[in-house]
C-alpha positions as CSV (number, residue, x, y, z in Angstrom):
1,M,0.0,0.0,0.0
2,R,2.9,2.3,0.7
3,N,4.2,1.8,-2.8
4,L,0.8,2.2,-4.5
5,P,1.3,5.9,-5.3
6,L,4.6,5.1,-6.9
7,Y,3.0,2.3,-9.0
8,I,0.3,4.7,-10.1
9,L,2.8,7.4,-11.0
10,T,4.9,4.9,-12.9
11,I,1.9,3.6,-14.9
12,F,0.9,7.2,-15.6
13,A,4.4,8.0,-16.8
14,V,4.5,4.9,-19.0
15,D,1.1,5.8,-20.5
16,V,2.3,9.3,-21.2
17,G,5.4,8.0,-22.9
18,I,3.4,5.6,-25.0
19,L,1.0,8.4,-26.0
20,F,3.9,10.7,-26.9
21,L,5.5,7.9,-29.0
22,L,2.2,7.3,-30.8
23,Y,1.8,11.0,-31.5
24,A,5.4,11.3,-32.8
25,L,4.9,8.3,-35.1
26,S,1.5,9.6,-36.3
27,R,3.0,13.1,-37.0
28,R,5.9,11.7,-38.8
29,R,3.6,9.5,-40.9
30,T,1.4,12.5,-41.7
31,Q,4.4,14.7,-42.6
32,N,5.7,11.9,-44.9
33,A,2.3,11.8,-46.6
34,V,1.7,15.5,-46.8
35,G,5.2,16.4,-47.9
36,P,4.8,15.1,-51.4
37,I,1.4,16.8,-51.7
38,A,2.8,20.2,-50.6
39,D,5.7,19.8,-53.1
40,A,3.3,18.9,-55.9
41,L,1.1,21.9,-55.1
42,D,4.2,24.2,-55.2
43,K,5.1,22.8,-58.6
44,L,1.6,23.4,-59.9
45,S,1.7,27.0,-58.7
46,E,4.9,27.5,-60.6
47,G,3.4,26.0,-63.8
48,K,5.3,22.7,-63.6
49,S,3.9,19.2,-63.9
50,A,3.4,17.2,-60.8
51,Q,2.9,13.5,-60.1
52,V,2.1,12.1,-56.7
53,D,2.2,8.4,-55.9
54,L,0.8,7.8,-52.4
55,K,-0.6,4.8,-50.6
56,G,-3.2,4.4,-47.9
57,D,-5.9,6.9,-47.1
58,L,-4.3,9.7,-49.1
59,Q,-3.9,7.6,-52.3
60,G,-7.1,9.2,-53.8
61,I,-5.8,12.8,-53.2
62,G,-2.5,11.9,-54.9
63,R,-4.3,10.5,-57.9
64,Q,-6.5,13.6,-58.2
65,I,-3.4,15.9,-58.1
66,T,-1.7,13.9,-60.8
67,E,-4.8,14.0,-63.0
68,T,-5.2,17.7,-62.4
69,S,-1.6,18.3,-63.4
70,A,-2.1,16.4,-66.6
71,L,-5.3,18.3,-67.4
72,I,-3.5,21.6,-66.9
73,E,-0.7,20.6,-69.1
74,Q,-3.2,19.6,-71.9
75,K,-5.0,23.0,-71.6
76,D,-1.7,24.9,-71.6
77,A,-0.5,23.0,-74.7
78,A,-3.8,23.6,-76.4
79,R,-3.6,27.3,-75.7
80,A,0.0,27.6,-76.8
81,N,-0.8,25.8,-80.1
82,W,-3.8,28.0,-80.6
83,I,-1.8,31.2,-80.2
84,R,0.9,30.0,-82.5
85,G,-1.7,28.9,-85.1
86,V,-3.5,32.2,-85.0
87,S,-0.3,34.1,-85.2
88,H,0.7,32.2,-88.3
89,D,-2.7,32.5,-90.0
90,I,-3.0,36.3,-89.3
91,R,0.5,37.2,-90.6
92,T,-0.1,36.7,-94.3
93,P,-3.4,38.6,-94.7
94,L,-2.2,41.3,-92.3
95,S,0.9,41.8,-94.5
96,M,-1.3,42.3,-97.6
97,I,-3.5,44.8,-95.7
98,L,-0.5,46.8,-94.6
99,G,1.0,46.7,-98.1
100,Y,-2.1,48.0,-99.8
101,A,-2.8,50.6,-97.2
102,D,0.8,51.8,-97.4
103,G,0.5,52.0,-101.2
104,I,-2.7,54.1,-101.1
105,A,-1.3,56.4,-98.4
106,Q,1.7,57.2,-100.6
107,D,-0.2,57.5,-103.8
108,E,-0.2,61.2,-104.6
109,E,-3.0,60.7,-107.1
110,A,-5.4,59.3,-104.6
111,P,-7.9,61.6,-102.9
112,D,-6.8,63.1,-99.6
113,D,-9.5,61.4,-97.6
114,A,-8.6,58.0,-99.0
115,R,-5.0,58.6,-98.1
116,A,-5.9,59.6,-94.6
117,R,-8.1,56.5,-94.2
118,A,-5.3,54.4,-95.5
119,R,-2.9,55.8,-92.9
120,I,-5.4,54.9,-90.2
121,I,-5.8,51.4,-91.5
122,R,-2.0,51.0,-91.6
123,A,-1.6,52.3,-88.0
124,Q,-4.2,50.0,-86.7
125,G,-2.8,47.1,-88.7
126,L,0.6,47.7,-87.2
127,R,-1.0,47.7,-83.8
128,I,-2.6,44.3,-84.5
129,K,0.8,43.1,-85.7
130,D,2.4,44.2,-82.4
131,L,-0.3,42.4,-80.4
132,V,0.2,39.2,-82.3
133,T,3.9,39.3,-81.9
134,D,3.6,40.0,-78.1
135,L,1.2,37.1,-77.6
136,N,3.4,34.7,-79.5
137,T,6.5,35.9,-77.6
138,A,4.6,35.5,-74.3
139,S,3.5,32.0,-75.2
140,L,7.1,31.0,-75.9
141,L,8.3,32.4,-72.6
142,D,5.5,30.7,-70.7
143,Y,6.1,27.2,-71.9
144,A,9.9,27.5,-72.5
145,A,9.2,26.6,-76.2
146,Q,12.1,28.8,-77.1
147,P,14.7,29.3,-74.3
148,L,16.7,32.4,-74.0
149,N,19.4,32.5,-76.7
150,L,22.1,34.2,-74.6
151,E,24.8,36.1,-76.3
152,H,26.8,39.3,-75.6
153,V,24.7,42.2,-77.0
154,R,26.0,45.7,-77.3
155,L,23.1,48.0,-76.3
156,S,24.1,51.0,-78.3
157,K,24.0,49.0,-81.5
158,L,20.7,47.4,-80.6
159,L,19.1,50.8,-80.0
160,R,20.4,52.2,-83.3
161,T,19.0,49.2,-85.1
162,V,15.6,49.5,-83.6
163,I,15.4,53.2,-84.2
164,A,16.6,52.8,-87.8
165,A,13.8,50.2,-88.4
166,H,11.4,52.7,-86.8
167,M,12.4,55.3,-89.3
168,N,12.5,53.0,-92.3
169,A,8.9,51.9,-91.5
170,Q,8.0,55.6,-91.7
171,L,6.7,55.6,-88.2
172,D,8.6,58.9,-87.4
173,D,6.4,61.4,-89.2
174,A,4.3,62.3,-86.1
175,H,6.6,60.5,-83.6
176,P,10.2,61.5,-84.3
177,V,12.8,59.6,-82.3
178,D,16.1,61.0,-80.9
179,L,18.9,58.8,-79.6
180,H,21.5,59.8,-77.0
181,V,24.2,57.4,-75.9
182,D,26.5,58.5,-73.0
183,E,30.2,58.1,-73.8
184,R,30.7,55.8,-70.8
185,A,27.9,53.5,-72.0
186,A,28.9,53.3,-75.7
187,D,30.4,49.9,-75.2
188,A,28.0,48.6,-72.5
189,T,27.2,45.0,-73.2
190,V,24.6,42.7,-71.6
191,L,24.4,38.9,-71.7
192,G,20.9,38.4,-73.1
193,D,18.6,37.4,-75.9
194,E,19.0,40.1,-78.6
195,R,15.6,39.3,-80.2
196,L,13.7,39.6,-76.9
197,L,15.6,42.8,-75.8
198,T,14.8,44.3,-79.2
199,R,11.1,43.5,-78.5
200,V,11.3,45.3,-75.2
201,V,12.5,48.6,-76.9
202,E,10.0,48.2,-79.7
203,N,7.2,47.8,-77.2
204,A,8.2,50.9,-75.4
205,L,8.3,52.9,-78.6
206,A,4.9,51.4,-79.7
207,N,3.5,52.4,-76.3
208,A,4.5,56.0,-76.9
209,R,3.0,56.1,-80.4
210,L,-0.2,54.4,-79.3
211,H,-1.1,56.8,-76.5
212,N,-0.1,60.0,-78.4
213,E,-2.0,59.8,-81.7
214,A,-1.7,63.6,-82.1
215,G,2.1,63.1,-82.2
216,C,5.0,63.5,-79.8
217,R,8.8,63.5,-79.7
218,I,10.4,60.4,-78.3
219,R,13.9,60.5,-76.7
220,V,15.8,57.2,-76.3
221,S,18.9,57.4,-74.1
222,L,21.5,54.9,-72.8
223,A,23.7,55.6,-69.7
224,L,25.3,53.8,-66.8
225,L,23.5,53.7,-63.5
226,N,26.4,54.4,-61.2
227,R,30.2,54.8,-61.0
228,E,30.7,51.1,-60.6
229,A,29.3,50.7,-64.1
230,N,27.6,47.4,-63.3
231,C,24.1,48.4,-64.7
232,A,23.0,50.1,-67.8
233,V,19.8,52.3,-68.0
234,I,17.8,52.6,-71.2
235,C,15.2,55.4,-71.0
236,I,12.4,55.7,-73.6
237,A,10.7,59.0,-72.8
238,D,8.1,61.0,-74.7
239,D,6.7,64.5,-74.3
240,G,3.1,63.5,-74.9
241,A,0.0,63.5,-72.8
242,G,1.3,61.4,-69.9
243,V,-0.9,59.9,-67.2
244,T,-2.2,61.0,-63.8
245,R,-0.7,59.7,-60.6
246,D,-3.7,57.5,-60.0
247,E,-3.4,56.0,-63.5
248,L,0.3,55.5,-63.0
249,A,-0.3,53.7,-59.7
250,A,-3.0,51.5,-61.3
251,L,-0.5,50.6,-64.1
252,E,2.2,49.7,-61.6
253,A,-0.3,47.6,-59.7
254,R,-1.1,45.7,-62.9
255,L,2.6,45.1,-63.6
256,A,3.0,43.9,-60.0
257,R,0.1,41.4,-60.5
258,S,1.7,40.2,-63.8
259,R,4.9,39.5,-62.0
260,T,3.2,36.9,-59.9
261,A,1.1,35.5,-62.7
262,R,2.1,32.1,-64.1
263,S,1.3,33.2,-67.6
264,A,2.7,36.2,-69.4
265,A,0.0,35.9,-72.1
266,G,-2.7,35.8,-69.4
267,S,-1.3,38.9,-67.7
268,Y,-2.3,41.3,-70.4
269,G,-4.8,43.9,-69.5
270,E,-5.7,47.3,-70.6
271,E,-4.2,50.5,-72.0
272,H,-0.5,51.1,-71.3
273,G,-0.1,47.7,-69.5
274,L,-0.5,45.7,-72.7
275,G,3.0,45.6,-74.2
276,L,4.7,46.8,-71.0
277,A,3.7,43.6,-69.1
278,L,5.7,41.5,-71.6
279,A,8.6,44.0,-71.6
280,D,8.7,43.8,-67.8
281,R,8.8,40.0,-67.9
282,I,11.6,40.0,-70.5
283,V,13.7,42.5,-68.5
284,R,13.3,40.5,-65.3
285,A,14.3,37.3,-67.2
286,H,17.6,39.1,-67.9
287,G,18.1,40.0,-64.2
288,G,17.0,43.6,-64.7
289,S,14.0,45.7,-63.7
290,L,11.5,48.1,-65.4
291,S,10.2,51.3,-63.8
292,L,7.7,54.0,-65.0
293,E,7.5,57.7,-64.6
294,S,4.8,60.1,-65.8
295,E,2.9,63.3,-65.1
296,P,-0.1,64.7,-67.0
297,A,1.0,66.8,-70.0
298,H,4.6,66.0,-69.2
299,G,5.0,62.7,-71.1
300,F,5.6,59.1,-70.1
301,T,9.0,57.5,-69.4
302,V,9.9,53.8,-69.4
303,K,13.3,53.0,-67.7
304,L,15.0,49.7,-68.3
305,M,17.8,48.7,-66.0
306,L,20.0,45.8,-67.1
307,P,23.1,44.3,-65.6
308,I,26.1,44.6,-67.9
309,T,28.9,42.2,-68.5
310,E,32.3,42.2,-70.1
311,P,32.1,40.6,-73.6
312,K,34.5,38.0,-74.7
313,A,36.8,38.9,-77.6
314,G,34.8,39.0,-80.8
315,S,31.5,38.0,-79.2
316,A,29.7,41.3,-79.0
317,T,26.9,41.8,-81.5
């Protein structure tokens, strides 16, 4: 009887130990089962395929995640194929429309109203062409159908090429473009995809033209961000209508949402955000950043910051 309290305490301690052991084993079993599910959900949120092979009570959940992943892949592939197909089918008739419209606009014997309408058709056709190109590029980025073709790209040469194409396409009548390259940035080189970086600058120029139909002057500049010369800054600024602070904040919010979106093609929205969403994604893919500045009646500025690198001998383009 004197040892009874000790016996009870010992039994209680043993029971507590057994319960703790069962709890630890159950928690470990749950973690082992939930871990693959959490990893699979993370992959799905990043747009990657996921396959979960579980046993026991969670086998059905694992099978549903695997089936959902396969269904998402099928839908994504269908959307990518549809975008590429539409882009290909539109290109030929659109080229014919642009060609005929350009011919009428330059025909001095055509009536003035017909030439004016032809110029409108050509401007809207070029806008459609830009939209198709952006959607196709976004689709390639989303599904890694065309990985970044990295090479050493000299930014000053790239800017001159884009602006020359702008002038050759006779887009500078109402929107003349000036280029200023700082002496320290003349040889600035980035490791990137020249085709995609060209698209970024083209989108910024198209954005200025689109939102200043009455005309504006566009200034493109290239400089180094700081004395360490480890970052180049490309500014595409116009002296057009600009936007209000609220509109600028709304645009920056749309770009912020597009940065967390899984799909570049699905992040397209309204107004200024259309081509800039893709430009922002391309710049970030190169380790850089995009920022915006604007005031009403004081124009709109797009700043592209890109890390520069030392080119290998004979490798700069």
